[in-house]
C-alpha positions in Angstrom: -6.7 -15.0 10.6 -6.8 -11.3 9.6 -10.2 -10.1 8.4 -11.1 -7.2 6.1 -14.7 -6.3 5.8 -15.3 -3.8 3.0 -18.6 -1.8 2.9 -19.3 -0.9 -0.7 -21.9 -0.5 -3.4 -19.8 -2.5 -5.8 -19.1 -5.8 -4.1 -18.1 -7.7 -7.3 -15.3 -5.2 -7.9 -13.8 -6.2 -4.5 -14.4 -9.9 -4.9 -12.9 -10.1 -8.3 -9.7 -8.3 -7.5 -9.3 -9.9 -4.1 -9.6 -13.4 -5.6 -6.5 -13.0 -7.7 -2.7 -13.4 -7.2 -1.2 -13.1 -3.7 -4.4 -12.0 -2.0 -6.3 -14.9 -3.6 -3.8 -17.5 -2.4 -3.8 -16.0 1.1 -7.6 -16.2 1.2 -7.5 -19.9 0.0 -4.9 -20.7 2.6 -7.0 -19.2 5.4 -4.5 -16.5 6.3 -6.8 -13.6 5.5 -10.5 -13.1 4.8 -11.8 -10.3 2.5 -15.5 -9.8 2.6 -17.5 -7.4 0.5 -20.7 -6.1 2.1 -23.1 -4.6 -0.2 -24.5 -1.4 1.3 -27.5 -1.5 -1.0 -28.7 -4.7 0.9 -29.3 -2.5 3.9 -31.3 0.3 2.2 -34.8 0.9 3.5 -35.8 1.9 0.0 -37.5 -0.7 -2.3 -35.3 0.6 -5.1 -32.2 0.0 -2.9 -31.3 3.7 -3.1 -28.3 4.7 -0.9 -27.9 8.4 -1.8 -29.9 11.6 -1.7 -29.6 15.3 -2.3 -27.3 17.3 0.0 -28.8 19.7 2.5 -27.9 23.2 1.7 -27.8 22.6 -2.0 -25.0 21.8 -4.3 -24.1 19.5 -7.1 -24.1 15.7 -6.9 -25.5 13.3 -4.3 -24.5 12.2 -0.8 -24.4 8.7 0.5 -27.1 8.3 3.3 -26.1 7.4 6.8 -28.7 4.7 7.5 -27.7 2.1 4.9 -24.0 2.4 5.9 -24.7 2.2 9.6 -26.9 -0.8 9.2 -24.3 -2.6 7.0 -21.7 -1.8 9.7 -24.0 -3.1 12.5 -24.5 -6.4 10.5 -20.7 -6.8 10.5 -20.2 -6.2 14.2 -23.4 -7.5 15.8 -22.0 -10.8 17.0 -18.5 -9.4 17.9 -17.3 -8.9 21.4 -14.9 -6.1 20.3 -15.0 -3.1 17.9 -13.0 -3.6 14.7 -10.8 -0.8 13.4 -12.9 1.2 11.0 -11.3 3.1 8.1 -13.0 5.5 5.7 -11.1 5.8 2.4 -11.0 9.6 1.8 -8.8 12.2 0.1 -9.0 14.1 3.4 -7.3 11.3 5.3 -3.7 10.6 6.2 -1.8 9.4 3.2 -1.0 5.7 3.3 2.6 4.9 3.5 4.7 1.8 4.5 4.8 2.8 8.2 1.0 3.2 8.3 0.7 -0.2 6.6 2.9 -1.7 9.3 0.6 -0.2 12.0 -2.5 -1.5 10.3 -1.1 -5.0 10.0 -1.3 -5.2 13.8 -5.1 -5.2 13.6 -6.8 -8.6 13.3 -10.0 -7.1 12.0 -10.4 -4.0 9.8 -13.6 -2.6 8.3 -13.2 -0.3 5.3 -15.9 2.1 4.1 -15.9 3.0 0.4 -17.5 6.3 -0.4 -19.1 7.5 -3.6 -20.7 10.5 -5.2 -20.0 13.7 -3.4 -19.3 12.0 -0.1 -20.9 10.4 2.9 -23.3 11.8 5.5 -21.0 13.2 8.2 -23.0 11.7 11.0 -22.3 8.1 10.2 -18.6 8.9 9.9 -18.6 10.4 13.4 -20.4 7.3 14.7 -18.3 4.5 13.3 -15.0 5.6 11.7 -11.7 5.5 13.7 -9.6 7.1 11.0 -9.6 8.3 7.4 -6.9 7.2 5.0 -6.0 8.5 1.5 -3.8 6.8 -1.1 -2.8 10.1 -2.6 -3.8 13.7 -3.5 -6.1 12.9 -6.4 -9.8 12.0 -6.8 -11.2 8.6 -7.6 -14.7 7.7 -8.7 -15.1 5.7 -5.5 -13.3 4.2 -2.6 -13.1 0.6 -3.9 -9.8 0.9 -5.7 -8.3 2.7 -2.7 -9.6 0.0 -0.4 -8.0 -2.7 -2.5 -4.7 -0.9 -2.4 -4.8 -0.7 1.3 -5.8 -4.4 1.7 -3.0 -5.5 -0.7 -0.4 -3.2 1.0 -1.3 -4.4 4.5 -1.7 -8.1 3.7 1.8 -8.3 2.4 3.0 -7.6 5.9 1.0 -10.4 7.5 3.1 -13.5 8.2 2.4 -16.3 5.7 0.9 -14.1 2.9 4.2 -13.9 1.0 6.0 -17.2 0.2 9.3 -15.4 1.0 9.1 -13.9 4.5 12.2 -11.7 3.7 10.5 -10.0 0.8 8.8 -7.2 2.7 12.1 -6.4 4.5 13.9 -5.8 1.2 11.2 -3.9 -0.8 11.0 -0.2 -1.6 10.2 1.9 1.5 10.8 -1.0 3.9 13.8 0.8 5.4 13.0 4.3 4.1 14.8 3.8 0.8 13.8 2.9 -2.7 14.7 -0.7 -3.7 18.0 -1.5 -5.5 17.9 -2.5 -9.2 16.8 -6.0 -10.0 18.0 -8.4 -12.7 17.2 -11.9 -14.0 18.0 -14.0 -17.0 19.3 -13.6 -19.6 22.7 -12.3 -18.6 22.8 -9.9 -21.6 19.8 -8.1 -23.1 20.1 -5.5 -25.9 23.8 -5.2 -25.1 23.2 -4.6 -21.4 24.8 -7.1 -19.0 24.0 -8.0 -15.4 26.4 -6.2 -13.0 29.3 -8.6 -12.3 29.0 -8.1 -8.6 25.7 -10.0 -8.6 27.4 -13.0 -10.1 30.4 -12.9 -7.7 28.7 -15.1 -5.0 30.2 -12.7 -2.4 27.1 -12.0 -0.3 28.6 -9.3 1.8 29.8 -7.3 -1.3 26.4 -7.9 -2.9 24.6 -6.5 0.1 26.9 -3.5 0.2 26.3 -2.8 -3.5 22.6 -3.1 -3.1 22.6 -0.7 -0.2 24.7 1.8 -2.1 22.3 1.5 -5.1 19.3 2.1 -2.8 20.9 5.2 -1.5 21.7 6.5 -4.9 18.4 5.6 -6.4 16.6 7.3 -3.6 18.7 10.5 -3.9 18.1 10.7 -7.6 14.4 9.8 -7.8 13.0 10.8 -4.4 15.2 13.4 -2.8 12.5 14.0 -0.2 12.8 10.4 1.1 16.6 10.7 0.9 16.7 13.7 3.1 14.3 12.1 5.6 16.5 9.0 5.6 19.6 11.1 6.4 17.8 12.8 9.2 16.9 9.4 10.8 20.3 7.9 10.1 22.9 10.5 11.1 25.8 8.0 10.6 25.0 7.9 6.9 26.8 10.8 5.2 25.6 12.5 2.0 26.3 10.5 -1.1 27.3 13.7 -2.9 29.6 14.6 0.0 31.8 12.1 1.8 30.5 8.7 0.6 33.3 8.3 -1.9 32.9 4.6 -2.5 29.2 5.0 -3.4 29.9 8.0 -5.6 32.7 6.1 -7.3 30.4 3.1 -8.0 27.8 5.5 -9.3 30.2 7.0 -11.7 31.4 3.6 -12.9 27.8 2.6 -13.5 27.2 5.8 -15.5 30.2 5.3 -17.7 29.6 1.6 -18.6 27.5 1.8 -21.7 27.1 -2.0 -21.7 25.4 -1.8 -18.3 28.1 -3.7 -16.5 29.3 -2.9 -13.0 33.0 -3.2 -12.4 34.4 -3.5 -8.9 37.5 -1.3 -8.2 
């Protein structure tokens, strides 16, 4: 079982979200465990206070080291190993699919959720192995970021998804954005499902999906597209020598009814 222990001052926020959808089923099936540890339970203050004014002045409050450290010690006190500890922070490495794959190798992860103006640096130095961000923006606290990380990593753990091939085909799994998806009905608002997807020719379908992934990545995320080209030297630029893909793209653009026609 993979275990996530989340140190937070809003445990219900974690429990409510983790109990739903894919995460909820994985917890019920004993594949993962998501525990919310209330930092306030370890405050030495009768008012369960976990923050104080910053030394040196400044606006806002800082989370104190002692309650966080004691909450962490309660998690690890009976363990014979040190779990991997992550602090959700805008100063950390930005979470991506490769980082998620790396984190999925850990059986036990502890996540610290900060609040206010931050966390006393001394406890970070004592317990944290790495800081991770989910993007260059500021959130009220680390709980939403922690849930994003748990969801992202859990999907890569065997047994969490009903279809084991799903993570291999999703956006970013191979460095590209995912191809377009369609379901019933066949026609919607005059737009029809591409004929190739109804052909039953699996090799052609895979080829079409790969071409669409390349095109979509080039159009929507040129940064990822260039990175992909650098890693895959045998893939020529769509705009250059990949004539089949370019031709397919032009056909798609011209078909106002949304159909794809093989040539």
